[in-house]
N, C-alpha and C positions, 0 to 999 in steps of 0.2 A: 216705103213700108219698116213698121218700126214691131219689134217684138217686145212684148212687156204688158204689163196691165194697170190699169187704170182705178180706183181704191177707193168708190164714195159711200154714203149714205144712202144708205136704202134700207128694204128688206122685200122680200117675193118675185124681185123680179124689176123695184122699182125703186127709181129715187124716192129719198126722205124729206116735205117737203124743209124739214128743218135744215135743211142746203140748198139756198140757194145757186151757188157754183155748180154741186153737185147733179143739180135738174138739168143746168144747163150745160154738162157736159157730154153728161146722159145726151139729150137734144144736138146738140152737135154733131158727137156720134152718128146718131141714127141720121141726120139730113147730109150727110158727104155718100150722096147719089149714084156723083158722075163720076167718071173713070179718073180722075187725075185724088178729087177730095177719097174715093175709096181707096187707093194706093197709099194716101196719108195715112190713115189708122186702121191699110188690113196690118192684123198681126195683136192688133192691141185687146186683149181681154178686158169684157166688167164685173168688178168683183164687191163685192156686198160686203164692204170687209166691219165697217162702220169704225174700226180702228185709231185713230186720230194717234196714234205709236208709229206708227208706220211713217208719218211726213215728216219731214227733217224741223218744218217748223207746228205743225203740230198739229194743223188744218186737210181738210179735207175737203176739194179731191186732190188724191197724187197719183204723180204716172212712177211709176218703178219700170223702170227697162230690165233688160235679161246679164246688162253688163251692171250695175247699180249704181248710176242713175238716179237719181231721181228728183223729178219737178212739181209742184205743187201751187195746186191756184186754178181755176178757170182760163183767165191771161196767159200765164206763162204757158199749162200745157200744148195752150194753141199756139201760141208766139214759135214755142217748141215746136210742132211741127209742122207749123208753114213754111220752118225757115230754113228748112233742102228742098221741099216740094214747090212746086211754080204754080199755088192750084188762087193765088189774086184772083179776082173776078177780073181785073180792069186788064188785064194780062194783053188778055185776045180783042178787047174793044180800043186798044188805048195804042197808039203807034207811038204816041210824043211819051218819051222817057222823063220828061219830066213832069208830067200831067203826073204817071203812073203814081209815076215815087211819090208825090205829092196827095194824092189821091188815100196811098197805103198807109204813110205816119198821117194823115187824119185818121183814117183808120180806126189805128192799133190809138195814135191816141182818145178817139174815143171807146172804144175797149175800153185802156187805162184808166178813165173818168170815171163809166157802170161804173166798173170793179171795184172801183172806192167809193166812193162818192154815192150814189146806187144800192149798194150793197150795204155800207152805214145804218141807210135806211130802212132798210129790211129786216136787217141785226136790231137794231128799236124795234118793229113791230115785234117778231120774233121773241126778243130774251128782254125786254124796259116796257113793251106796252104791257098790263096788267093784266086784263083782259085777256088774252092770247099767250099768255103768258102761267096765267094759273090756270087758265081752261086746254091746253094745246099743247105748249113744247111744252114744258116739264115732267107730264103725262108721259109724253112722246116717247121719252130718254126708255123704260123701264122696256116698249116693244122695240127697239134697237140694241141694247147696250146687257152683256152681262151684269148679273147679281153679284157686288154689291160701287160696282161705276155709275150704272146708274143715279144713284143720291150726289156725289158730285161733281158730271162731270156736269150737267145743267147749269151747277154753278157756279162754274168755271171758266164756262159759256155766257152767259151772266154779265160776271167780272167784267171780263175781259172785251164786251158788246158797250158795258157801261162808259169803259176805259176809251172806245173809239167812239162809239159816241158825243164824247160829253163837249166836241165843239161845236155840233149843230145843238144840241142838245143843252145844254148845259149840267150843273151838275146836278146826280138825278141820288135821291134817296129814293132806297128801297125797304118793305117789311123787312129784310132778310138782312142789311145790314149790322155789323155790330151796337155797332153806336144807337142804333134805331133799339135793337133785341133788346140794351141793354140802359136808354131810356124807357122803357115800357114795362119792363121789368121792376127797373124802381117806382113805374108812378103803380103799377100794381101794390108793390108794399106798400104803397103811403096811401092808398085808395080801404086795406083792409076796415079801417073803424071808421071808414063815409057807409052815408045812407045809402044802397038800393037806385033810386031817386037819378043820385049825384053821380054812383057809377052810370049806372047806362050813357045817360046824356054827357057826361064827359068822352063814354068812350064814340059817342053820337058824333062831337064836333070832331074828335081824332078820322073818324071817317070818312067827314066831308073833307078835310083839309087836305085824304088824301085823296081824293076826288080829282078838288080841286086843283090839286099839281099833277094828275095827270090830264085835266083836263089842257092846260095849262102846255106838258109836254106834249100833247097830242097839236095844239096849233099851232104850235115847230115846228114840227114835224112837218104837218098842213103846208106850212110856209116853204121848207127846205125844199118835199119832193115838186112842188108845183114847180119853183123854179130850176128843178134839175132836170125834170120831161121836157122843159121846153128849151134847158141847152140843148139837152139828149137832140132832141127836133130840130132845132138849128143846125147842129153839126151834118145830124142827116143827111139835110135837104142835099149838101152838097156833093156826094157823095151817090152813088150807082141805088136809085129806091127800087129796080129792078131784079134786084137779087137780093136772096141774107146773107147776110153779114157777119162775122161769132158777136162783137157789137148789138145786136137784131137782138139772137139769143142769149146774151147774159140779159137785155132789155124784160123781152119776156117775161124771162125766170122771173127777174123780179121781183114784177109786174102779180104772174102769176100765184108769186105766193107771199103777198098780202094781198091780196084778193079773196083767198084761198082761208086767212086765217078768221077765227071768231068774228075780230073788228073791222072783220074785210068790204061788208056794205057800207058802215061807212069812209070805208077813204074809198073806197068806189063810186060813190056820192058826192066829194070832193073830187074827185076827179074829171062827171060830168058838168060839175056847177064849171070849172076854170077850163075844162078842153075841147065840152061837149058829145052830147052821145052816143055821136058818129064815134067821134075816136077810138069812147069804150069799145062798144060794141065790135070795132074795125081788128084792136087790141086783142078781145075775144076770141075773136074769130082766129084769126096768126094763133095763139095762145092755146086752142082751141087740135089745129091740127099737128103742132105737137106732142103738144100730151094722145095726139089719140091714132101719133105714128105709129106700126110695126115694128115689132120689138122680137123678129125672124132677124131680121140681119145683124143684129147684135149679138160680138160675142160674150158670154155672161159664161159664169164659170163660181162651185162654193169660192168662201177664204179657204186657204189650205188650214193647219194647229198651227204653225208658224204668226200667221198672219191674223189669230181671230184675237178682243181684243176681252181672252178671259182671265184668270185669277192666275194662270201662273205665267201666261205670256207677258204681262202690268209687267207686274215684278221681275220677270225675267228685263224685258226693254226697260225699266223704273234700274235696276243692277246695272246695266252696259253704260247708261249717261257716265258711272261715276269707277268709269275704269278705263 
């Protein structure tokens, strides 16, 4: 039993698409229906605070124990909860201690791989895919955050995502980059004396160039996603496929987010081409079970004033960093 609360992204009792790990953690807690698993999460309250100031690395989800200990990230939280609870799925089905340890190490390796590699790809879809970002992601923050935090937060998360995805996609130029904005300003000034026809032609050329860049980035994303899923499936076959493991939940949460965004149909089409319609349908059916599972056993509460991301507490938390 753990006394504390987990703070996640979400609203109205539901985790938000803005955070794969928040979705995965809520699903993980709801999936703990056996006696052993229920004891592992007993005493944990889910708080949809959307307040990254509460986390030591300014990321959600974060587990905050009543004794002050903080654990951030789905992978770390799950490992922390399982550390002192003998709830590994293999302990009752394996008498060979060596096999047990090998399976657990393989499970944690897969969990960390998905937490790093797969989550990067979801960050790309959320923040660096122009269609998803402009049509969905940046608009969502006005529903999750207090004014005026909903302006800067998506830009900060987008900048962080670009840094994390450089290894995967390469250097990405975004329309809100300082260099891009400055170059656009210079172009606008130089075009004041030019004809209207020339301006329209130039703007179309710029847009076409941006569209081609996005196509290139998406192709790189598609290739990395295929490779990532293939690695996950290869490792997963070596583990007990009759049970749902923490890596499975994080895997499904990533797929769920990527397919739910405006550009999700394109991603789904690529998955069907590579892995077949049966794989996609089975994955969607499993995701549907998590999405539709009952929230009755999920202990929730509203964020207290000190846990809210309002202006007062944001300034307070900022000041605390310098004390």
